[in-house]
N, C-alpha and C positions, 0 to 999 in steps of 0.2 A: 702144649708142644706139638701134639699130634696134629692139631688143627693147623698150626703154623707150618709144619712139614708138608701137610696136604696142600696148603695154599702155594707153597714154593714149587711143589711138583706140578701143580696146575699151571703156574706161570711159566715154568720151564718147558712144558709140553706146548703151551700156547705160543711162546716165543720161538721155539724150534720150528713149529708149523709155519709161522709167519716168515721166518728166515728161509726155509726151504722153498716156499712159494715165491718169495722175493727173488731168490737166486734163479728159480725156474723161469720166471718172467725176464730176468736180466739176460739169461742165456738166449732166450727166444728173441729178444730185441736185437741180438747180434747175428741172427740168421737172415739170409737173403730171401725173405718170403713176403716182403711188403711192396711188391710191384716193381717190375723192371730190374730184378736182381738186387734191389736195395735192402739193407737191413733197417731196423727201426730208427736208429739214430740218423742214418742218411736220409730216410724218408722225411723225418721231422725237420732236418736241416734244409732239405730241398723245399719243403712246404713253407717254412718261414722265410726263406730267401725269395720265393715267389711273391709272398705277401709284402715283403719289404720293397721289392721292385715295383709292385703295384702302387705303393705309397711314395715312390721316389721320382715320379714323372713331372718335372717342372719346366720342360722345354717351352711350352706355349707361354708360360708366365715370363720366362727369361727373354723370349722373343719380343715381348712388349717393351722390355727395357732396351733391347738392341735398337728398336725403332727410334729411340731418342738420339742415337748417334748419326742419323741420316744427315748428310751434308758435311760431316766432320772428317778431316783427314788424319790418318795415323802416321806419325813419323817418330820412330823410336829405334834404338839399337839395343839388342839383347845379347847376353853371353850364351854361347852354344858350345857344347862339347864336340871334339873332333869326330867321334863316332856317330853323332846325330846331326851334324851341321848340314850335310847334304839332304837329309830327310826334312829338316826344318825348312830349308830353302825350297824344296819341292812343294811342301804343304802350303807355304805362304804364296808361292807363285800361282798354284792352282786356285787359291782363294782370291786371286786378283790383286795381290800386293806386289810391289816392286821389291824384290829381295836381293840384297847384295852382301856377299861374305867379305868381311874385312878383318883378316886375322882370325881371332877367336870371337868375333862379334858378327851378328847378322843385323844389317840395317834394313828396317821395314818401312815402306812408304805406300800410301794408297788409301782407298775408300774404307773407312773404319767399319761402317755398318755392313758393307758387302762381305768383308772378311769374317766378321762375327756371324753373319747369316750362314755362311758356308760351314763354319764350325758347328753351328746348330744343326745344319742338315746332316753333317757327319755323325753328330751325336744321336740324331733321330734314327739314322740307319743302324747305328751300333745298338741303340736301345731296343730296336725291333729285331735284333739278331740278324740283320742283313749286312754282315761284315764284308761280303763279296763286293758290294757296291763301293765300299771304301777302298778295298785292295785294288779294284779295277781303276778307281779314280786316281789313285796316287802311285800305283804300281809298287806297292809294298804291303807287308802284312798288316792287317787292320789294327791289331793291338799295338803294334809299334807306331802306327800313325797317330792313334789317339793318345798314346803315352807322350809322343813328341808334342802334340797340341797342348797337352796339360802342362808340360815343362815350359813351353813358349809363353803360354798365358800367364803362368806364375811370374815369369820375368817381366812381361808387359805390365802386369798389375804393379809390380815393384817400381818400375820406371815411371809410370803414371802418377803413383802416389808421391814419388820423389819430386815430380814436376808440379805438384799441388793440383793435379787434375783428378780430384776426388770422385766426381760423378762418373767420369769415364772409367776410372779404376773400379768402381763399384759394379758397373755393368759387366766389365771383363771378368771380374772375380765371380760374378754369378754364372757366367758362361762356363767358367772353369769348374766351379764347385757344384752347380746345380744341373749342368748339362753333360759336360765331358766326363766328369768323375763318376756319376751313377751309371752312365752309358757304358763306361769301361768296366766298372765293378760288377755290373749285372749282365754282362754280355753272355749270351747263350743260356740264360735262365728265362724261363717263361714267366710272364707277368700274371698276377692274380689279385683280385680285389677282396678285401676282408669281408665285405658284405655278402659275397657269394660263397664264403666258406666258414660261416659262423659255427655250424655244428661241429666240424672237424677241429676248428680252433678251440672251441670250448672244451671238447673232449681231451685234447692234448694238454691244455692248461690244468684241467681238473685232475687228469691222470698224473701229471707231474707232482702236484701237491699231495695227492693220496699216496703215490708211490714213495715219496720222501718220508711221509709220516709212517708208512708201512715199515720201512727199515728202522726208523726210530723206535717204534713200539716193539719190534722184534728184539732189538738190542736191550731195551728196558726190561722186557719180560724175562729174557735169558739171564741177565745179570741178577734180577730179583730172584729167579729160580735157583741160582747157585749161591745165594746169600750175599751178593755184592750190592744190594740196594742202598741208596743213600737216605738216611733218616736224620732228622734234626736231633742233635744231642740234647740230653736232659740237662736242665739247669741245676747245678748243685746248690743245695740250701746250706747256708752258713749256720753253724750251731750257735 
């Protein structure tokens, strides 16, 4: 019994020390001491966002698909909301399309590849955090411009699919999903390559695993120390 009591006391002390150090590190992670006034969570989030952006650059690949549209004319009508109709018309016009508003629909006609190439150029500027080039080009806030492009492309893909123009729809869908979308989502985030940050990436992943286990062992030892450990019940023998 004395040995059992000694063992429980040992586990209680060990678990308490683990929990105290766990909480100390936890509190430290919320302090703005990790560069540029960031706390630990903000630093890690920013770091992984940079790596994600570095792995999301597909514009050159999408541009090769757009080349297949050379010589083809786009003629489609898309639904537009009242609050974005003028923005959509401005974007389409600057991109070289003939844009006409007819009620709640915007009729687009013109060089297919030229329009898509302009959208890729906008995406490139946005991806490079050069939003001013877009706002100057369209005389509107850059995020609003890219959001409007995304909405328009979604409508165009739907109409092309409906007209059985599958190849064209695939190209436009790639422009929307692989160029406009990442450019918008990662705007104002610096890009970084995984290969250049392997030590930090390894440290953060290993730390996450160890820190999670740290908490688990602390709880396990504390519970064991106060007599709440789980043990397999003995099998009763029948007489």
